[in-house]
PyMOL CGO cylinders between C-alpha atoms (Angstrom):
from pymol import cmd
from pymol.cgo import CYLINDER

trace = [
    CYLINDER, 0.00, 0.00, 0.00, 1.38, 3.40, -0.95, 0.3, 1, 1, 1, 1, 1, 1,
    CYLINDER, 1.38, 3.40, -0.95, 0.53, 6.73, 0.59, 0.3, 1, 1, 1, 1, 1, 1,
    CYLINDER, 0.53, 6.73, 0.59, 2.34, 9.81, -0.72, 0.3, 1, 1, 1, 1, 1, 1,
    CYLINDER, 2.34, 9.81, -0.72, 4.65, 7.36, -2.56, 0.3, 1, 1, 1, 1, 1, 1,
    CYLINDER, 4.65, 7.36, -2.56, 5.82, 5.69, 0.65, 0.3, 1, 1, 1, 1, 1, 1,
    CYLINDER, 5.82, 5.69, 0.65, 5.15, 2.05, 1.47, 0.3, 1, 1, 1, 1, 1, 1,
    CYLINDER, 5.15, 2.05, 1.47, 2.76, 2.21, 4.41, 0.3, 1, 1, 1, 1, 1, 1,
    CYLINDER, 2.76, 2.21, 4.41, 1.59, -1.39, 4.73, 0.3, 1, 1, 1, 1, 1, 1,
    CYLINDER, 1.59, -1.39, 4.73, 3.11, -4.65, 3.57, 0.3, 1, 1, 1, 1, 1, 1,
    CYLINDER, 3.11, -4.65, 3.57, 0.74, -6.38, 1.16, 0.3, 1, 1, 1, 1, 1, 1,
    CYLINDER, 0.74, -6.38, 1.16, 0.35, -9.59, 3.17, 0.3, 1, 1, 1, 1, 1, 1,
    CYLINDER, 0.35, -9.59, 3.17, -2.83, -10.91, 1.55, 0.3, 1, 1, 1, 1, 1, 1,
    CYLINDER, -2.83, -10.91, 1.55, -3.11, -12.51, -1.88, 0.3, 1, 1, 1, 1, 1, 1,
    CYLINDER, -3.11, -12.51, -1.88, -5.19, -10.83, -4.58, 0.3, 1, 1, 1, 1, 1, 1,
    CYLINDER, -5.19, -10.83, -4.58, -5.44, -13.84, -6.88, 0.3, 1, 1, 1, 1, 1, 1,
    CYLINDER, -5.44, -13.84, -6.88, -5.55, -17.61, -6.81, 0.3, 1, 1, 1, 1, 1, 1,
    CYLINDER, -5.55, -17.61, -6.81, -1.90, -18.05, -5.84, 0.3, 1, 1, 1, 1, 1, 1,
    CYLINDER, -1.90, -18.05, -5.84, -1.44, -18.36, -2.03, 0.3, 1, 1, 1, 1, 1, 1,
    CYLINDER, -1.44, -18.36, -2.03, 1.09, -16.14, -0.23, 0.3, 1, 1, 1, 1, 1, 1,
    CYLINDER, 1.09, -16.14, -0.23, 3.69, -17.92, 1.87, 0.3, 1, 1, 1, 1, 1, 1,
    CYLINDER, 3.69, -17.92, 1.87, 5.02, -16.09, 4.96, 0.3, 1, 1, 1, 1, 1, 1,
    CYLINDER, 5.02, -16.09, 4.96, 7.57, -18.41, 6.57, 0.3, 1, 1, 1, 1, 1, 1,
    CYLINDER, 7.57, -18.41, 6.57, 5.55, -21.51, 7.42, 0.3, 1, 1, 1, 1, 1, 1,
    CYLINDER, 5.55, -21.51, 7.42, 2.19, -19.69, 7.25, 0.3, 1, 1, 1, 1, 1, 1,
    CYLINDER, 2.19, -19.69, 7.25, 0.12, -19.86, 4.06, 0.3, 1, 1, 1, 1, 1, 1,
    CYLINDER, 0.12, -19.86, 4.06, -2.51, -17.22, 3.24, 0.3, 1, 1, 1, 1, 1, 1,
    CYLINDER, -2.51, -17.22, 3.24, -5.04, -18.16, 0.56, 0.3, 1, 1, 1, 1, 1, 1,
    CYLINDER, -5.04, -18.16, 0.56, -7.74, -15.92, -0.90, 0.3, 1, 1, 1, 1, 1, 1,
    CYLINDER, -7.74, -15.92, -0.90, -11.04, -17.83, -0.79, 0.3, 1, 1, 1, 1, 1, 1,
    CYLINDER, -11.04, -17.83, -0.79, -13.26, -15.01, -2.05, 0.3, 1, 1, 1, 1, 1, 1,
    CYLINDER, -13.26, -15.01, -2.05, -13.76, -11.26, -2.12, 0.3, 1, 1, 1, 1, 1, 1,
    CYLINDER, -13.76, -11.26, -2.12, -16.51, -8.66, -2.55, 0.3, 1, 1, 1, 1, 1, 1,
    CYLINDER, -16.51, -8.66, -2.55, -15.82, -5.03, -3.35, 0.3, 1, 1, 1, 1, 1, 1,
    CYLINDER, -15.82, -5.03, -3.35, -18.04, -2.05, -2.66, 0.3, 1, 1, 1, 1, 1, 1,
    CYLINDER, -18.04, -2.05, -2.66, -17.30, 1.55, -3.56, 0.3, 1, 1, 1, 1, 1, 1,
    CYLINDER, -17.30, 1.55, -3.56, -15.48, 2.12, -0.26, 0.3, 1, 1, 1, 1, 1, 1,
    CYLINDER, -15.48, 2.12, -0.26, -14.10, -1.20, 0.97, 0.3, 1, 1, 1, 1, 1, 1,
    CYLINDER, -14.10, -1.20, 0.97, -13.16, -4.74, 0.01, 0.3, 1, 1, 1, 1, 1, 1,
    CYLINDER, -13.16, -4.74, 0.01, -14.25, -7.74, 2.06, 0.3, 1, 1, 1, 1, 1, 1,
    CYLINDER, -14.25, -7.74, 2.06, -11.99, -10.76, 1.63, 0.3, 1, 1, 1, 1, 1, 1,
    CYLINDER, -11.99, -10.76, 1.63, -12.27, -14.27, 3.01, 0.3, 1, 1, 1, 1, 1, 1,
    CYLINDER, -12.27, -14.27, 3.01, -8.79, -15.61, 3.72, 0.3, 1, 1, 1, 1, 1, 1,
    CYLINDER, -8.79, -15.61, 3.72, -7.72, -19.08, 4.74, 0.3, 1, 1, 1, 1, 1, 1,
    CYLINDER, -7.72, -19.08, 4.74, -4.69, -18.99, 7.04, 0.3, 1, 1, 1, 1, 1, 1,
    CYLINDER, -4.69, -18.99, 7.04, -2.86, -22.29, 7.31, 0.3, 1, 1, 1, 1, 1, 1,
    CYLINDER, -2.86, -22.29, 7.31, 0.06, -23.55, 9.40, 0.3, 1, 1, 1, 1, 1, 1,
    CYLINDER, 0.06, -23.55, 9.40, 1.12, -27.19, 9.87, 0.3, 1, 1, 1, 1, 1, 1,
    CYLINDER, 1.12, -27.19, 9.87, -2.29, -28.72, 9.16, 0.3, 1, 1, 1, 1, 1, 1,
    CYLINDER, -2.29, -28.72, 9.16, -4.24, -26.12, 11.14, 0.3, 1, 1, 1, 1, 1, 1,
    CYLINDER, -4.24, -26.12, 11.14, -6.48, -23.72, 9.22, 0.3, 1, 1, 1, 1, 1, 1,
    CYLINDER, -6.48, -23.72, 9.22, -8.37, -20.62, 10.24, 0.3, 1, 1, 1, 1, 1, 1,
    CYLINDER, -8.37, -20.62, 10.24, -10.84, -18.64, 8.14, 0.3, 1, 1, 1, 1, 1, 1,
    CYLINDER, -10.84, -18.64, 8.14, -10.47, -14.87, 8.50, 0.3, 1, 1, 1, 1, 1, 1,
    CYLINDER, -10.47, -14.87, 8.50, -12.68, -12.07, 7.19, 0.3, 1, 1, 1, 1, 1, 1,
    CYLINDER, -12.68, -12.07, 7.19, -10.44, -9.20, 6.09, 0.3, 1, 1, 1, 1, 1, 1,
    CYLINDER, -10.44, -9.20, 6.09, -11.68, -5.68, 5.31, 0.3, 1, 1, 1, 1, 1, 1,
    CYLINDER, -11.68, -5.68, 5.31, -9.70, -3.05, 3.45, 0.3, 1, 1, 1, 1, 1, 1,
    CYLINDER, -9.70, -3.05, 3.45, -11.13, 0.47, 3.60, 0.3, 1, 1, 1, 1, 1, 1,
    CYLINDER, -11.13, 0.47, 3.60, -10.24, 2.23, 0.35, 0.3, 1, 1, 1, 1, 1, 1,
    CYLINDER, -10.24, 2.23, 0.35, -11.18, 5.86, 0.91, 0.3, 1, 1, 1, 1, 1, 1,
    CYLINDER, -11.18, 5.86, 0.91, -9.12, 7.04, 3.87, 0.3, 1, 1, 1, 1, 1, 1,
    CYLINDER, -9.12, 7.04, 3.87, -5.74, 8.65, 3.33, 0.3, 1, 1, 1, 1, 1, 1,
    CYLINDER, -5.74, 8.65, 3.33, -2.99, 8.69, 5.95, 0.3, 1, 1, 1, 1, 1, 1,
    CYLINDER, -2.99, 8.69, 5.95, -3.50, 11.62, 8.38, 0.3, 1, 1, 1, 1, 1, 1,
    CYLINDER, -3.50, 11.62, 8.38, -6.72, 12.63, 6.62, 0.3, 1, 1, 1, 1, 1, 1,
    CYLINDER, -6.72, 12.63, 6.62, -10.39, 11.79, 7.00, 0.3, 1, 1, 1, 1, 1, 1,
    CYLINDER, -10.39, 11.79, 7.00, -13.04, 10.67, 4.51, 0.3, 1, 1, 1, 1, 1, 1,
    CYLINDER, -13.04, 10.67, 4.51, -15.42, 13.35, 3.24, 0.3, 1, 1, 1, 1, 1, 1,
    CYLINDER, -15.42, 13.35, 3.24, -18.48, 11.46, 4.46, 0.3, 1, 1, 1, 1, 1, 1,
    CYLINDER, -18.48, 11.46, 4.46, -19.19, 9.41, 7.57, 0.3, 1, 1, 1, 1, 1, 1,
    CYLINDER, -19.19, 9.41, 7.57, -21.68, 7.09, 5.82, 0.3, 1, 1, 1, 1, 1, 1,
    CYLINDER, -21.68, 7.09, 5.82, -19.15, 4.62, 4.32, 0.3, 1, 1, 1, 1, 1, 1,
    CYLINDER, -19.15, 4.62, 4.32, -17.26, 4.22, 7.60, 0.3, 1, 1, 1, 1, 1, 1,
    CYLINDER, -17.26, 4.22, 7.60, -20.51, 3.77, 9.53, 0.3, 1, 1, 1, 1, 1, 1,
    CYLINDER, -20.51, 3.77, 9.53, -21.50, 1.10, 6.99, 0.3, 1, 1, 1, 1, 1, 1,
    CYLINDER, -21.50, 1.10, 6.99, -18.14, -0.60, 7.54, 0.3, 1, 1, 1, 1, 1, 1,
    CYLINDER, -18.14, -0.60, 7.54, -18.58, -0.46, 11.33, 0.3, 1, 1, 1, 1, 1, 1,
    CYLINDER, -18.58, -0.46, 11.33, -21.94, -2.23, 10.99, 0.3, 1, 1, 1, 1, 1, 1,
    CYLINDER, -21.94, -2.23, 10.99, -20.54, -4.75, 8.50, 0.3, 1, 1, 1, 1, 1, 1,
    CYLINDER, -20.54, -4.75, 8.50, -17.61, -5.65, 10.77, 0.3, 1, 1, 1, 1, 1, 1,
    CYLINDER, -17.61, -5.65, 10.77, -19.98, -5.96, 13.74, 0.3, 1, 1, 1, 1, 1, 1,
    CYLINDER, -19.98, -5.96, 13.74, -22.29, -8.24, 11.77, 0.3, 1, 1, 1, 1, 1, 1,
    CYLINDER, -22.29, -8.24, 11.77, -19.40, -10.39, 10.51, 0.3, 1, 1, 1, 1, 1, 1,
    CYLINDER, -19.40, -10.39, 10.51, -17.75, -10.69, 13.92, 0.3, 1, 1, 1, 1, 1, 1,
    CYLINDER, -17.75, -10.69, 13.92, -20.83, -11.79, 15.82, 0.3, 1, 1, 1, 1, 1, 1,
    CYLINDER, -20.83, -11.79, 15.82, -22.82, -14.97, 15.61, 0.3, 1, 1, 1, 1, 1, 1,
    CYLINDER, -22.82, -14.97, 15.61, -26.02, -15.10, 17.63, 0.3, 1, 1, 1, 1, 1, 1,
    CYLINDER, -26.02, -15.10, 17.63, -24.86, -11.97, 19.48, 0.3, 1, 1, 1, 1, 1, 1,
    CYLINDER, -24.86, -11.97, 19.48, -21.55, -13.52, 20.60, 0.3, 1, 1, 1, 1, 1, 1,
    CYLINDER, -21.55, -13.52, 20.60, -18.13, -12.45, 19.35, 0.3, 1, 1, 1, 1, 1, 1,
    CYLINDER, -18.13, -12.45, 19.35, -16.74, -15.15, 17.04, 0.3, 1, 1, 1, 1, 1, 1,
    CYLINDER, -16.74, -15.15, 17.04, -13.10, -14.13, 17.40, 0.3, 1, 1, 1, 1, 1, 1,
    CYLINDER, -13.10, -14.13, 17.40, -10.80, -11.15, 17.86, 0.3, 1, 1, 1, 1, 1, 1,
    CYLINDER, -10.80, -11.15, 17.86, -11.09, -8.08, 15.67, 0.3, 1, 1, 1, 1, 1, 1,
    CYLINDER, -11.09, -8.08, 15.67, -7.73, -6.77, 14.52, 0.3, 1, 1, 1, 1, 1, 1,
    CYLINDER, -7.73, -6.77, 14.52, -7.50, -3.23, 13.17, 0.3, 1, 1, 1, 1, 1, 1,
    CYLINDER, -7.50, -3.23, 13.17, -4.42, -1.66, 11.62, 0.3, 1, 1, 1, 1, 1, 1,
    CYLINDER, -4.42, -1.66, 11.62, -3.28, 1.18, 9.43, 0.3, 1, 1, 1, 1, 1, 1,
    CYLINDER, -3.28, 1.18, 9.43, 0.26, 2.29, 8.62, 0.3, 1, 1, 1, 1, 1, 1,
    CYLINDER, 0.26, 2.29, 8.62, 1.36, 3.52, 12.06, 0.3, 1, 1, 1, 1, 1, 1,
    CYLINDER, 1.36, 3.52, 12.06, -1.49, 1.97, 14.01, 0.3, 1, 1, 1, 1, 1, 1,
    CYLINDER, -1.49, 1.97, 14.01, -2.67, 5.15, 15.73, 0.3, 1, 1, 1, 1, 1, 1,
    CYLINDER, -2.67, 5.15, 15.73, -4.59, 7.54, 13.45, 0.3, 1, 1, 1, 1, 1, 1,
    CYLINDER, -4.59, 7.54, 13.45, -7.09, 5.67, 11.33, 0.3, 1, 1, 1, 1, 1, 1,
    CYLINDER, -7.09, 5.67, 11.33, -6.84, 2.64, 13.62, 0.3, 1, 1, 1, 1, 1, 1,
    CYLINDER, -6.84, 2.64, 13.62, -7.59, 4.71, 16.72, 0.3, 1, 1, 1, 1, 1, 1,
    CYLINDER, -7.59, 4.71, 16.72, -10.46, 6.52, 15.05, 0.3, 1, 1, 1, 1, 1, 1,
    CYLINDER, -10.46, 6.52, 15.05, -12.03, 3.22, 13.92, 0.3, 1, 1, 1, 1, 1, 1,
    CYLINDER, -12.03, 3.22, 13.92, -11.60, 1.58, 17.34, 0.3, 1, 1, 1, 1, 1, 1,
    CYLINDER, -11.60, 1.58, 17.34, -13.00, 4.62, 19.17, 0.3, 1, 1, 1, 1, 1, 1,
    CYLINDER, -13.00, 4.62, 19.17, -15.94, 4.78, 16.73, 0.3, 1, 1, 1, 1, 1, 1,
    CYLINDER, -15.94, 4.78, 16.73, -16.66, 1.08, 17.33, 0.3, 1, 1, 1, 1, 1, 1,
    CYLINDER, -16.66, 1.08, 17.33, -16.51, 1.51, 21.11, 0.3, 1, 1, 1, 1, 1, 1,
    CYLINDER, -16.51, 1.51, 21.11, -18.74, 4.57, 21.01, 0.3, 1, 1, 1, 1, 1, 1,
    CYLINDER, -18.74, 4.57, 21.01, -21.19, 2.90, 18.60, 0.3, 1, 1, 1, 1, 1, 1,
    CYLINDER, -21.19, 2.90, 18.60, -21.54, 0.07, 21.13, 0.3, 1, 1, 1, 1, 1, 1,
    CYLINDER, -21.54, 0.07, 21.13, -22.07, 2.64, 23.91, 0.3, 1, 1, 1, 1, 1, 1,
    CYLINDER, -22.07, 2.64, 23.91, -24.79, 4.35, 21.87, 0.3, 1, 1, 1, 1, 1, 1,
    CYLINDER, -24.79, 4.35, 21.87, -26.53, 1.04, 21.20, 0.3, 1, 1, 1, 1, 1, 1,
    CYLINDER, -26.53, 1.04, 21.20, -26.54, 0.22, 24.94, 0.3, 1, 1, 1, 1, 1, 1,
    CYLINDER, -26.54, 0.22, 24.94, -27.55, 3.72, 26.04, 0.3, 1, 1, 1, 1, 1, 1,
    CYLINDER, -27.55, 3.72, 26.04, -30.83, 5.36, 26.88, 0.3, 1, 1, 1, 1, 1, 1,
    CYLINDER, -30.83, 5.36, 26.88, -31.86, 8.81, 25.69, 0.3, 1, 1, 1, 1, 1, 1,
    CYLINDER, -31.86, 8.81, 25.69, -30.47, 10.42, 28.84, 0.3, 1, 1, 1, 1, 1, 1,
    CYLINDER, -30.47, 10.42, 28.84, -27.06, 8.68, 28.86, 0.3, 1, 1, 1, 1, 1, 1,
    CYLINDER, -27.06, 8.68, 28.86, -23.88, 10.66, 28.27, 0.3, 1, 1, 1, 1, 1, 1,
    CYLINDER, -23.88, 10.66, 28.27, -21.64, 9.40, 25.46, 0.3, 1, 1, 1, 1, 1, 1,
    CYLINDER, -21.64, 9.40, 25.46, -18.09, 10.38, 26.45, 0.3, 1, 1, 1, 1, 1, 1,
    CYLINDER, -18.09, 10.38, 26.45, -16.04, 10.79, 23.28, 0.3, 1, 1, 1, 1, 1, 1,
    CYLINDER, -16.04, 10.79, 23.28, -13.13, 12.57, 24.98, 0.3, 1, 1, 1, 1, 1, 1,
    CYLINDER, -13.13, 12.57, 24.98, -13.06, 10.01, 27.80, 0.3, 1, 1, 1, 1, 1, 1,
    CYLINDER, -13.06, 10.01, 27.80, -13.09, 7.11, 25.33, 0.3, 1, 1, 1, 1, 1, 1,
    CYLINDER, -13.09, 7.11, 25.33, -10.14, 8.56, 23.40, 0.3, 1, 1, 1, 1, 1, 1,
    CYLINDER, -10.14, 8.56, 23.40, -8.28, 9.25, 26.67, 0.3, 1, 1, 1, 1, 1, 1,
    CYLINDER, -8.28, 9.25, 26.67, -8.86, 5.66, 27.81, 0.3, 1, 1, 1, 1, 1, 1,
    CYLINDER, -8.86, 5.66, 27.81, -7.56, 4.33, 24.48, 0.3, 1, 1, 1, 1, 1, 1,
    CYLINDER, -7.56, 4.33, 24.48, -4.49, 6.57, 24.76, 0.3, 1, 1, 1, 1, 1, 1,
    CYLINDER, -4.49, 6.57, 24.76, -3.67, 4.95, 28.11, 0.3, 1, 1, 1, 1, 1, 1,
    CYLINDER, -3.67, 4.95, 28.11, -3.07, 1.76, 26.12, 0.3, 1, 1, 1, 1, 1, 1,
    CYLINDER, -3.07, 1.76, 26.12, -1.54, 3.26, 22.97, 0.3, 1, 1, 1, 1, 1, 1,
    CYLINDER, -1.54, 3.26, 22.97, -0.17, 6.79, 22.80, 0.3, 1, 1, 1, 1, 1, 1,
    CYLINDER, -0.17, 6.79, 22.80, -1.66, 9.12, 20.19, 0.3, 1, 1, 1, 1, 1, 1,
    CYLINDER, -1.66, 9.12, 20.19, -4.62, 6.97, 19.17, 0.3, 1, 1, 1, 1, 1, 1,
    CYLINDER, -4.62, 6.97, 19.17, -6.84, 9.28, 17.11, 0.3, 1, 1, 1, 1, 1, 1,
    CYLINDER, -6.84, 9.28, 17.11, -3.80, 11.11, 15.85, 0.3, 1, 1, 1, 1, 1, 1,
    CYLINDER, -3.80, 11.11, 15.85, -5.01, 14.38, 14.35, 0.3, 1, 1, 1, 1, 1, 1,
    CYLINDER, -5.01, 14.38, 14.35, -7.53, 17.09, 15.18, 0.3, 1, 1, 1, 1, 1, 1,
    CYLINDER, -7.53, 17.09, 15.18, -9.36, 16.24, 11.94, 0.3, 1, 1, 1, 1, 1, 1,
    CYLINDER, -9.36, 16.24, 11.94, -9.67, 12.61, 13.01, 0.3, 1, 1, 1, 1, 1, 1,
    CYLINDER, -9.67, 12.61, 13.01, -11.03, 13.71, 16.40, 0.3, 1, 1, 1, 1, 1, 1,
    CYLINDER, -11.03, 13.71, 16.40, -13.58, 15.98, 14.70, 0.3, 1, 1, 1, 1, 1, 1,
    CYLINDER, -13.58, 15.98, 14.70, -14.45, 13.16, 12.28, 0.3, 1, 1, 1, 1, 1, 1,
    CYLINDER, -14.45, 13.16, 12.28, -15.09, 10.88, 15.26, 0.3, 1, 1, 1, 1, 1, 1,
    CYLINDER, -15.09, 10.88, 15.26, -17.61, 13.43, 16.54, 0.3, 1, 1, 1, 1, 1, 1,
    CYLINDER, -17.61, 13.43, 16.54, -19.25, 13.54, 13.09, 0.3, 1, 1, 1, 1, 1, 1,
    CYLINDER, -19.25, 13.54, 13.09, -19.51, 9.72, 13.10, 0.3, 1, 1, 1, 1, 1, 1,
    CYLINDER, -19.51, 9.72, 13.10, -21.19, 9.79, 16.51, 0.3, 1, 1, 1, 1, 1, 1,
    CYLINDER, -21.19, 9.79, 16.51, -23.62, 12.48, 15.37, 0.3, 1, 1, 1, 1, 1, 1,
    CYLINDER, -23.62, 12.48, 15.37, -24.60, 10.40, 12.34, 0.3, 1, 1, 1, 1, 1, 1,
    CYLINDER, -24.60, 10.40, 12.34, -25.07, 7.30, 14.53, 0.3, 1, 1, 1, 1, 1, 1,
    CYLINDER, -25.07, 7.30, 14.53, -27.25, 9.20, 17.00, 0.3, 1, 1, 1, 1, 1, 1,
    CYLINDER, -27.25, 9.20, 17.00, -29.34, 10.69, 14.18, 0.3, 1, 1, 1, 1, 1, 1,
    CYLINDER, -29.34, 10.69, 14.18, -30.09, 7.22, 12.71, 0.3, 1, 1, 1, 1, 1, 1,
]
cmd.load_cgo(trace, "trace")
C-alpha cells in the first residue's frame, strides 16, 4: 500500500488464486466482494495442518493523516464488521485493526466502534463520552486518534449514529 509514494503497509494478503507464503504460514484468498469504499476478503490462514478462516476488510477511501469526506461509508463498515464478527450476538473471534502507524485511522475506527456500542446500549439520557473514550484508548496506545481532523471526524460519526 502506498501513501504519498511511501510504502505504508506490507501487502500480506493474496489478490489472486496463488497463495502467499510467509515463513511456514500460508494465506489463501477464498473469495472477495468489493463495494465503492471497501473490500471484504475471506482468507484461509494455514500452518502445519491447522487452518483458520479470516474475514479481512480493506477500507479504500481514507488517506494517511486525513479523514473521509463522508461518515456514511465508515458507519457502513462499522456495521458490517460488527455483523461479521458476531454470531447469535456472541463475538466469534478477535477483531484486529491496523493502518500504517497503528494510531490515526486505527484509533479513530476503534473509538468509533466503542462509542457505537455505547450508543446502542444507552438510553436517551445517557452521556456518550467521546473525549473520555479517546483518553482511555491513549492509556493503552499513545496518540490513538492522531489528528484534530480525526477527532472531529469521530464526533461527526457519533452524530450520524445518533441521528439514525
